[in-house]
C-alpha positions, 0 to 999 in steps of 0.5 A, a space after each residue: 296230756 294224760 299223766 300215762 304220757 307225762 314225762 314229769 309227774 306231780 307227787 299225787 301222779 308220781 305216788 299213784 305210779 309207784 302204788 303209795 299214797 300221796 302222803 306216804 310218797 311225800 314221807 318217802 321223799 323226806 327220808 330220801 327213798 325215792 329219786 331226786 325231783 326236779 324243780 320247775 318254778 315252785 313246782 316239785 315233779 318227778 321223771 317218770 323214767 327215773 321212777 320206773 327205773 328206781 322200781 325195777 331196781 327194787 326201790 333202793 334209797 336215793 343214794 344207792 340209786 343214784 350211785 347205781 346210775 352213776 349220777 348225782 344231782 
């Protein structure tokens, strides 16, 4: 399965998808500026559709993004 068709992305792939460095993506995550990840075992992964929607909405903070969607993790 290629990254373009994966439903869940690693931090490296999520960073590439949104156009930032891997370390930059982790900083965004640490400051709650990207959507919440999911955990599968020890892996931390991001839903592709969450990232796409987040970008379409102008990259709001995690709290604002979740409020806009009406979801809370």
